[in-house]
N, C-alpha and C positions, 0 to 999 in steps of 0.2 A: 209410570210407576203404579204398580198394583196396590190398591188399598186392602187392608185386612179388617174385617169387622171386629169390634171390641165393644163390650158393654160400657156404659158410663161409669159404673162402679169399678170395673177392671182398669179403666183409664185413670180414675182417681187414685186407685191403689198404686199404680205405677208412678204417677206424679208425686205421691207422698214418699215413695222409696227414693225417687230421684232427688227430691228436696233434702231428705235425710243424708243421702250420700254426698251431696254438694255442700251442705251447710254444717254438717256435724262430722261425718267420717273423713272426708277429704282434708279438712283443716287439722283434725286430730292426727292423721297419718303424716301430714307434713311436719307437724310438731314433733312426732316420734322420730322421724328421719333426722331432723335437726339435732335432737337430743342425742341420738345414736352417733351422729357425726362428731359431736363434741367429745365423745369418748375415745377419739383417736383412730388408730389403725383400722381401716374399713375392711381389709382383707379377712381378718379373723373376727370381725364384729357380727355375731349372730343376730343381735337386735336390729342392726342396720339392714342386713339382708332380708330378715323377716318383714321389716317395715316396707322395704322396697317391693317385695313380693305382694304384700297386702295393697300397696299403692297401685300396682299393676292390675290387681283384681278389681279394685274400686273404679279405676279409670275405664276398664273394660266393661264393667256393669253399667256405668254412666252412658257410654256410647251405645250399648245394647238397648237400654231403656229409651234413649233419645231416638234411636232408629225405629223401635217399635211404635212409639208415639207418633213419629212423623209419618208412618205408613198406616196409621189406624184410622178407620172410619168408625167414629164413636157413635153408638146408637143408644138413645135414651129409651130403654125398654118400657118404662112407665108411660111414655107418651104414645106407645103403639096401641092400636086397636085393630087386630087382625080378625076379629069376630070368631074367636075360638079355633082359628087355624094355627098350627104349629109353625112358628117362624124363628129366625135368629133372636136370641134373648128370652124367648118364652120359657116359662117354668111349666113342666108337664108332669102330671100325676098319672102314673101308669099302673095297671093291674096286670101282673104276670099271670097269664091264664094257665100256665103249667104248674105254678106253685101257690097261687092265690095270694102272693105277696104284693103289697103296694110299694112302688118306688117313685121317688120324685127326682127329676133332673132339670137343671137349667142348661139350655144350649148357649154356650159362650164361645168366645174367640179361642184360637189355638193356645195362646199364651196364658189364658185364664183358667184353663181346664184343671180341675181338682176333684177327682172322683170321691175322695173322702167327704167333701162338702157338697156332693151332688151336682157338680158343674162338669158337663161333658163338652168336649170340643165339637164345634160345628162340622168338623171333618170326620168325626167318629162314625162307625157303622150304625150305632143306635140313632144318633142325631140325623144322619142321612136318611134313615128309614122313616123317621118321624116328620121331617120337614114337609110341609104342604098338606099334611093330614089334618083332620078335624077332631074335635071332642066327639067321643062315641065310636070313632073308627077303630078297627082292629088292625094290628100290624104284625106281620111275621118277620122275624129276624133270623137269618142263618148264622149260626155260631158253631165253633168247633165241636161243642157238645151236642149239637143237633139244633133243630128249629125251636125258637122261643116265640110264643105268641103273646102279644100285649093288647090290652084295650086302653085307649086314651080316655081316662075318666075326667080330666080337667086340664084346661090350658089357661095359665095366668100370665099377665104381663106386669111384672113388678120390679 
Protein backbone atom coordinates (compact mmCIF):
# COMPACT_ATOMS: atom_id res chain seq x y z
CA UNK A 1 0.00 0.00 0.00
CA UNK A 2 1.42 3.35 -1.04
CA UNK A 3 1.92 5.95 1.68
CA UNK A 4 1.14 9.60 0.99
CA UNK A 5 3.14 12.36 2.70
CA UNK A 6 1.23 14.61 5.10
CA UNK A 7 2.46 17.26 7.49
CA UNK A 8 1.97 16.72 11.21
CA UNK A 9 -0.36 19.78 11.28
CA UNK A 10 -2.43 18.34 8.41
CA UNK A 11 -2.79 14.99 10.19
CA UNK A 12 -3.81 16.72 13.43
CA UNK A 13 -6.45 18.74 11.57
CA UNK A 14 -7.91 15.55 10.05
CA UNK A 15 -7.88 13.78 13.44
CA UNK A 16 -9.75 16.72 15.01
CA UNK A 17 -12.38 16.61 12.25
CA UNK A 18 -12.71 12.84 12.68
CA UNK A 19 -13.18 13.24 16.43
CA UNK A 20 -15.84 15.94 15.87
CA UNK A 21 -17.71 13.72 13.40
CA UNK A 22 -17.64 10.66 15.68
CA UNK A 23 -18.34 12.32 19.03
CA UNK A 24 -20.62 15.25 18.11
CA UNK A 25 -22.15 15.02 14.66
CA UNK A 26 -22.80 11.26 14.47
CA UNK A 27 -24.68 11.15 17.82
CA UNK A 28 -26.64 14.30 16.89
CA UNK A 29 -27.78 12.83 13.56
CA UNK A 30 -28.77 9.54 15.22
CA UNK A 31 -30.91 11.55 17.66
CA UNK A 32 -32.44 13.53 14.78
CA UNK A 33 -33.33 10.30 12.94
CA UNK A 34 -34.95 8.88 16.09
CA UNK A 35 -36.95 12.06 16.57
CA UNK A 36 -38.07 12.10 12.93
CA UNK A 37 -39.13 8.43 13.18
CA UNK A 38 -41.29 9.31 16.16
CA UNK A 39 -43.28 11.66 13.91
CA UNK A 40 -44.84 8.71 12.09
CA UNK A 41 -45.10 8.05 8.34
CA UNK A 42 -41.54 7.96 6.99
CA UNK A 43 -42.48 8.15 3.29
CA UNK A 44 -43.58 11.77 3.52
CA UNK A 45 -41.30 12.82 6.37
CA UNK A 46 -38.83 15.34 4.94
CA UNK A 47 -36.97 15.64 8.26
CA UNK A 48 -36.31 11.89 8.29
CA UNK A 49 -35.02 11.84 4.69
CA UNK A 50 -32.81 14.88 5.26
CA UNK A 51 -31.38 13.33 8.44
CA UNK A 52 -30.68 10.02 6.65
CA UNK A 53 -28.94 11.89 3.82
CA UNK A 54 -26.85 13.80 6.36
CA UNK A 55 -26.00 10.53 8.09
CA UNK A 56 -24.77 9.10 4.80
CA UNK A 57 -22.56 12.14 4.27
CA UNK A 58 -21.11 11.92 7.81
CA UNK A 59 -20.39 8.18 7.54
CA UNK A 60 -18.78 8.71 4.12
CA UNK A 61 -16.57 11.50 5.45
CA UNK A 62 -15.52 9.36 8.45
CA UNK A 63 -14.45 6.54 6.11
CA UNK A 64 -12.66 9.04 3.85
CA UNK A 65 -10.66 10.56 6.73
CA UNK A 66 -9.84 7.15 8.24
CA UNK A 67 -8.56 6.03 4.83
CA UNK A 68 -6.42 9.14 4.39
CA UNK A 69 -4.92 8.79 7.87
CA UNK A 70 -4.23 5.08 7.40
CA UNK A 71 -2.25 5.81 4.23
CA UNK A 72 -0.50 8.90 5.56
CA UNK A 73 3.22 9.14 6.11
CA UNK A 74 3.19 11.91 8.71
CA UNK A 75 6.22 14.16 8.53
CA UNK A 76 7.12 16.51 11.37
CA UNK A 77 8.43 19.47 9.37
CA UNK A 78 9.88 21.21 12.44
CA UNK A 79 12.28 18.29 13.01
CA UNK A 80 13.65 18.47 9.45
CA UNK A 81 16.96 20.08 8.73
CA UNK A 82 17.58 19.83 5.04
CA UNK A 83 20.17 22.63 5.11
CA UNK A 84 18.29 25.14 2.97
CA UNK A 85 17.11 22.55 0.45
CA UNK A 86 13.46 22.59 -0.62
CA UNK A 87 11.82 19.35 0.58
CA UNK A 88 8.30 18.20 1.42
CA UNK A 89 6.88 20.36 4.20
CA UNK A 90 9.29 23.26 3.67
CA UNK A 91 8.01 26.83 3.59
CA UNK A 92 9.59 28.67 0.69
CA UNK A 93 9.84 32.45 0.21
CA UNK A 94 10.05 33.21 -3.50
CA UNK A 95 10.73 36.38 -5.43
CA UNK A 96 8.85 36.45 -8.74
CA UNK A 97 11.53 37.92 -11.04
CA UNK A 98 8.86 38.94 -13.58
CA UNK A 99 6.77 41.04 -11.17
CA UNK A 100 9.12 41.65 -8.19
CA UNK A 101 6.42 40.15 -5.93
CA UNK A 102 7.33 37.97 -2.99
CA UNK A 103 5.28 34.82 -2.47
CA UNK A 104 5.40 32.29 0.34
CA UNK A 105 4.33 28.68 -0.14
CA UNK A 106 4.43 25.62 2.06
CA UNK A 107 4.70 22.32 0.21
CA UNK A 108 2.13 19.95 1.72
CA UNK A 109 0.28 16.72 0.97
CA UNK A 110 -2.40 16.57 -1.70
CA UNK A 111 -5.24 16.62 0.88
CA UNK A 112 -3.82 19.64 2.71
CA UNK A 113 -3.37 21.97 -0.28
CA UNK A 114 -5.07 25.34 0.21
CA UNK A 115 -3.79 28.08 -2.07
CA UNK A 116 -5.59 30.83 -0.10
CA UNK A 117 -3.37 29.93 2.86
CA UNK A 118 -0.20 29.47 0.80
CA UNK A 119 -0.24 25.67 0.99
CA UNK A 120 0.55 23.99 -2.33
CA UNK A 121 0.35 20.29 -3.14
CA UNK A 122 3.60 18.39 -3.46
CA UNK A 123 2.29 17.26 -6.87
CA UNK A 124 1.70 20.81 -8.18
CA UNK A 125 3.93 22.14 -10.96
CA UNK A 126 5.34 24.86 -8.66
CA UNK A 127 6.24 22.36 -5.93
CA UNK A 128 7.76 19.92 -8.42
CA UNK A 129 9.93 22.74 -9.82
CA UNK A 130 11.08 23.76 -6.32
CA UNK A 131 11.83 20.37 -4.70
CA UNK A 132 15.53 19.69 -4.49
CA UNK A 133 16.52 23.31 -5.13
CA UNK A 134 18.41 25.44 -2.60
CA UNK A 135 18.15 28.94 -1.13
CA UNK A 136 19.52 31.37 -3.71
CA UNK A 137 18.64 29.17 -6.71
CA UNK A 138 16.62 30.54 -9.60
CA UNK A 139 13.77 28.42 -10.93
CA UNK A 140 11.96 28.77 -14.26
CA UNK A 141 8.37 27.53 -14.39
CA UNK A 142 6.48 27.05 -17.63
CA UNK A 143 2.93 28.32 -17.23
CA UNK A 144 0.07 28.87 -19.71
CA UNK A 145 0.82 32.62 -19.63
CA UNK A 146 4.52 32.08 -20.37
CA UNK A 147 7.63 31.33 -18.36
CA UNK A 148 7.81 32.60 -14.78
CA UNK A 149 11.17 32.92 -13.10
CA UNK A 150 11.57 32.81 -9.34
CA UNK A 151 14.46 33.22 -6.96
CA UNK A 152 14.34 31.17 -3.77
CA UNK A 153 14.98 33.76 -1.04
CA UNK A 154 14.46 31.56 2.01
CA UNK A 155 13.62 27.98 2.97
CA UNK A 156 12.13 27.33 6.42
CA UNK A 157 11.09 24.14 8.20
CA UNK A 158 8.31 25.09 10.59
